N, C-alpha and C positions, 0 to 999 in steps of 0.2 A: 504495500499501499504506499502509495507516494506520502511524502510530507506534508502536503496541501491535503490531502485527502485525509489525514490522520489528525491535522487542526483540526478542518471542518468539523470531523466527525466530535472531535472534543468540545468545539466549540455549540452544536447541538445537544451532545448529552448534556453538556455541565451550565448551562442558562438555566439557571431553575424559574425565573420568573416569565424566560421566553420559551418555555417549552411547549410543543403545540400539543393544541388540542387534537382528541381523537381522530375528532371529523375532518380535519386539515391534516391530516399525515398523509404522506402519498408514499406507498408500500406497495402497490400493484401494479402492474402494464395498463392496466384499466383507467386506474386514480392516476398515473403519469399523462396518458391520453389526455385525460381531461385535463390536468393542470397547460398539458401545452396548447391546447383549445382556449381555455380561458386567458392565456398571455399572448395569443397570438399566432403561434407556430406551429397551427392546426387547423385545419378547418372541419367539425366534425357534423355541420349540420346536416350530411349526407348519409351518417351513422358512423362504425367504427372505419375508421382507415385501413387500407390495405398494410402488406407486410412492407412496400416500398416507403409507400407516405410515413409510416410512422420512422422508418430509418432517419431519412431526410428531415424531419421533424426534428429527431432527437439530436441529429449533427448540427443544424440550428441551433437549437437550446444551448448544446456543449458549447458550440461556438461563442454566442453572446455571453457565456457564463464565465469562459475562458478558462474551460478546461478542455479534458484530451477527448480529443470529437472520434467516437467510438460507432456512433450508429445505433448502440445498443445500452437497453437499462441497466446501465452498471452501478456498482455501488457510490462511486464518485459524483453520478446524476442525481440518484438519489439524496446524496448529505443535501445537492445543492437547491432542489427542489424542495427538501422539509427546512430550508435557512430563511426567517423571518424576512419579509421583504415587503416594497411598495406593493398596492392591488392594481396599479394600472398597465397596461399591456405591455411587452416590450415592442413587438414588431405591429407593424396595420396590415402589413402581407408579407411572405415570404422573399419577395421579393428586397425587402429591407434591408437582408443579408447580404447583398453585393454591394452595400453602401461599406465606404470604412469605418475600423472602429474608431467611432468621434460622436458628438451630442448629436442630436437629433431635433427635428424642430416641427411642432406644429402650429396651430393657428396662433395670433399675437392680437394682443390689444391695438385698437387705433388712435390710441392717445397714451403717453408716458405718465401721466401725473393720475395714481390710481388712489383708491379709500379700500381699505379692509375695516371689516369688524368684528370683533370676537362676540360670540353667541353664548357660549357657556366654558367653563374651562372642567378640567381634570381635577379631580379631588387628591389627585397624586403627590402637588406641589399646591404651596400656598399661591392664593389668585396673584399677587403681585409677581411671583416669580414667574410664574406664566403668563403674565402678560408682556413681562421682558425679555423672558425667551423667544414668544411670539414675535415682537417688535425687532429684536435683533436680528432676528434670522431673516426676515424679510427686508431689513435694512442690508443686510448681506448682499444682495441684489441689487440695491440702490447704488451702493457705493460704484459697481464696475458698468455703472449702464447709466442710461438717460434717465431713468426711471424714479420717480418719487411715489412715497408714500404716506398717506394719512390714516391713522387712526381716529373713527368716527365711532361712535357712543349709541346714536339715535338714528333713525331711518335707514335707508338702506345703503349698500356699498358694494363695490364690483368684486371684493373678496369676501366670502363669509366662513367664519374660521368654527367650526363647533367638535366636538367628542362625542360619542357613541357607541354603544355597544350594540351586536348582531344586526339585526334590520332594522333600518334608520331612513327611510323613505326614498331610497334612490334604488338603483338597479345594482347596487355592489355590496351586499350584506355582510359585515365582519363574520370570522370564524372563531373568536375566543382568543386567547391569551398566545402570542405566536402567530405563525402563518402571516397574514397580513395585516400591516401595521397601521396603514392609514392608504387613503387615496384622495387625489385633487381632480378637478377638471379643468381641460383648456377655456382658452378665454371663447366665448360665444355669446349668442343674443339671446340663448337661453337662460335662464334664471338661474341654474343651476353651475351655467360655465365660470369659471376662475375660483369656484369653493373648496374648501380642502376639510376633508373629514378625519378624525383621528379614532382611532379604534380604544373605546375606553376600557376594555378589557386589558390594554395594558398597563403594565407597571411605568411609568414616565418618572424619569428620573432628572438630574443635573449634576453636572461634574463627577459623574460617576461611573466607575466601571460598570455596575450592579444596574439591572432593569435596562429599560430603553431609553436612549439619551434622546430626551425631548426635540434637544435645537437640530440635532441630525436630522429627525424626522420633518420636523418642518421646515427646513431651509430644502431639504429634497421636495417637498409636494408644494411650498411656494413656488420652486421651477416649472411644478406642471402647471400651477395656478398663471405662470407667464407664459406658458408657452412651449417649454422645453421638454422633451421627449426623452426617454431612458439612454444613455451611453452606455457601452459597452468599455469605456475604461475603469477599470477598478477605483483608480484614485478621484476619481467626479463624484461628486455627491450624487451626480444623477444616474449612478450606476444602480440599478435596481435593489441590490442585496443590502440589507442591514450590515454595516460594517464593526458596530463597537465606538464607543465614546473614544472620540482624539481631542484630547488637551490643546486646545487655541488652534480651533478647527475653523479652516478656511475653505473657499471655495478654492477647488482644481482648474490649471487653465483651460483645461476641455470644458468645464461648465462657464466658464468668462467667455471664451469664444463663441460659446451657442448664445448666451443672454443678449452678448453683443450683435451677434448677427442678426439677431432681432429689432432690438432697440438703440445700437450703437453703444459709443463708448462714452463713460461718464466726461461732461464739458466741461468740470471745473480748471480753473484757468493757474498753473502753476506757476511760477517766478518767470519761465523760461519762453512761456505760450504766448504768442501775439496777444495784444487786448483783441477784444471786438470792436471791430473798425465801425464807427459812427457817422462819420462824415461823407461814405460815399469813397473813401479813400483807403488802400491800404499798400502800404508802403513797399512789399515786399511780395512776390510770387512765390511757392514751392510747388505748386500743382496746376498745371496747365492740361485742359482735355477739351474733347468733342462729345457731343450723343447722336445719337441717330435721327433725333428729333431738329436738329440742325443748330443747337445751342452750342456756347461757348462757354466755357467754367474756368476761372482763375480762382485761385485760392491761397492760404497760407494756410499753419499748422490745425486751427480751428475751423476758419469761415470761410466763403468763397461765392462768388457774384456769378449771376449767370447771363449773358449777351445774347440776346436772340437774334436771328438772321437779318432783322434790320438793324441791327446792330443797335438797340435801346437794352437797357437794365430795366427789368421790370420792378415793380415797386416791392419793397418787404428785402430788399437784400441791402447789403451780405448777410448768409444765413450760414447756420451750424451747419457742419459738413454730414452730420448723420442725420440731421431734417430734410436734407435736400435729398440724400440718398442715403435711407432706414438701414441701417446694418452694419454702416462703414465706422470705424473709427476716426479720432482724428488724427495730425501729427502722421499724414501717408506719404510716403518718398515719392510717387509717381502713379501717373494715370495714362492709357494709351484705349484711343479710340480706333479699331479695329473696322472699315469701310465691309471688308467682304460678307461678314458676319452679321454688321450693325452694333457688335457689343463694344462695351466701354469696359475696359479692367484698372482694376485699380491697388496698386503695392504698397504692402509695408514690410517692413521686416522679412522674415521668411512664410509668406502668407501673401495669397491674393484675391480678390471678389470681382466677379463679373458681374456686369449689370446692363438690360436693354432699357435705357431712358436710366429712369429713376426707379427701376422695381428691379432687386437684386434675383439671380437665378439661384434655382434651389440647389444645396449642396455644398453652397460657400461660404465662410472662406476654406481654400484647400491651399494645400503646401505649393512653394514657390519652387520646389525641386520637380516638378509636372513641369518648370521649363527649361528644359535639358540643356547644362552648363553655366545657368545667368547664375549670379551670387545674388546672397541676401543684400538687403539695405541697398537697392538700388538709388542711382539722384536723380533718371530722369527717362521716357520712353516716347516714341516719335513713329512716324513712318516717312523715311524718305522718298519725296516724290520724282527723284530721278531714277530711282530703280523699284520703289513699290516695295521695298524691304523694311523690315522694322530693325531698330537701332533702340540701344539702352546706353545710359552711361551711367559711370560710378566713380565718382571723385574725377581724375586726369585720364580716364579711361573711358572706352567704349566698346560696344560688342554687336556683333551682326548675327539677329537671329532668322532664322529658316522654320516656318511652322512643321510640324511633324516631323524635324529630323534636330533642332535644338542650335543652339551658339556654336558657330563656325570651330574648327580647331585651329584656325590661326589667330583668335582671338582670345583678350581685351588687344586693342591697337592703342596708341596716344591719343589723346582728345586734340592734341597741337594739329594733328592731320588735317583736322575743320580750320579752315583759314578764317581768321578775324574771331574764334571764339576765346573766349577766356581757359588758358591751357589747364590751368586749375580746377576746372570745373563748372558745371550748372547745377541752376539748382530746378529747374524744369524746363521741358519743350513738346512742343508740337506743331502737327502739320495743320495749317488754316486753310479755312476754304478756298483761298487764292495758291492755293500750292506750293506756299513759299512755307519755311520751318521757322518757327521762333524759338529762340532760350530765351534763358530768363537768369539773369545772375544778379544776386543784391537786388537795386531798386530800378534797376535799367532789364532792357532786352534788346537782343539783337536779331534783325533778317535774313536770312539766310539765303541766297541764292541758289538753288537746285542745280540751274542751268549752268552757271558760271562756280560753283562749287567755293564761294566766297561767300562773307559777311556785305549785304550792301552798303554802299556808301552813304554816310551820316549816319550809323548807325555806333553807339548803341543810342538809344533814346529813353527818357524815362518813360517807366514803365505804368507808373498813376495816372500820368497825364496823358498819355496815349492811349491807354484802354478800358480805363475808370473814369475818364471825365474829371479828375480832382481839377480843382483852381480853374472851375470852366462854371459858365452860366449853363450851359447842356450838361445833360448828366453823362452822354456819350461820346468823345470824339474818337472816331476810326484810328484804327492803328497805322492808318496811313498819313497822317498828319499829327501836327503838334506844334505849341507855340514855339519852341527853339529850334525848328527845323522846317523845311517846308518837304511836301508829298514827295517819296521816292517813286521813280518810275516803275512798273512794273505789275501795283497790286490787283488792277483789273484783268490780268494776265494769267489762265489757269494751266498751270503746266502739268498737262498729262504724261502721266510712267507712261513706258515701253509698254507695247502690246505685249512682250514677253513679262515684264513685270506683273501686267495685271493678271494675265492667264496662269503664273505661278501662284500667286496670291488666292486668286479664285481656287483652283485645282486644290490647295492646300488647306482652304476653309470647307470644301465639300467633302475630302476622301480624311482627314484626319481630324472633324470637328473644332478643330482649333480650341485645346483646352478645353 
């Protein structure tokens, strides 16, 4: 017997206050199949599954639980099935097993300011301790996201919290001590959406290895109340199995990535974060990109402007990054609009996000290792109209990337090869609608003539003045003019990439689905 199996067996045997009631113990194959059906690994609406269906469901469960995938109901599998856990399903369908072992997303709230109400309290702990634990547990999610929570004592609330035993008015009756510890419901328009129910038959404790640690269960269930599914990462609080009391308990990076994918990163402003620009002026640009709807976005670490196709900036800008693009964190490294598939990609550290206009695609963020050969913490990304290829910069170097293949073997190359650009690196870059490439550095920008392969004469120009309309009675002055320089010729000329480049990019988008 493996050391893991021994530990799990001892855990199940020795947890006096958590030992399972007889009616929730899984011992027979029929009980195991009912368990797999309950948690989404098996569909028994048509009766008892055949041998192949049972084997496959057991493998799904074993993979999710991070135990040996045997496809048979062995001792290790029985131990896991008899481990106290959350009552929410692990899988909506067997197809979920195709995703990587990470957080899962359900529905989300359409707002970030939420209320919660404690309907009743467990007698296991003093009432003020219960209130403190619940508040601290829900605030853990607020600390790492744009969510805010307000405790209300009267009227309705978004999240209702209650303790009950056995049948308690929903379709998920509790099963006595052990087994299912609690369950919660994803956000929805239904009256029960977001609510969290705790099994009163458990012995809830605080800061003790005895009984069931209420903080862990509460943080887990509130994750469901906010739209997170179960994670296969054992160290994550959204792992479905109770792992016991952990002193100084904190969210796992997987939990944080999940909640930020739904609601964005906490936008509290540390000392080194640029303040919110309130006068239609942003002194420096660290991110520049376009989207399928024709919008142009220019932003810093926390906020961004949206520039429409007619050159105007709509009212209400600048906006926090996560407000315009729900699920994006702040302090992004770079962004890239890829016309062949109409997607916009955002990069930060070792992850990237993919959007269609302002809506994030399912399954993101993903690891940057998907982009073969690309380093973490890139500085900028753009498509060069001269050849239609994708380029990235990092510091004083640049990389050339082919979809479906990766970074070419003889890269990176010195950025100094781009005539007229700062040789020590740029902060942002993108190809604009005139097929020129614009590079941003500090408070200035450079317009690169992709045909002549050099920076156009008269550049750099002040970014805030030319792109954002600062120090002007008109909100926007086009990037072709500035109070400090006359318009440079050629902005109205659309320089098309070569037919070979267009063909290659199109083929890559179709056959490689481009990340």
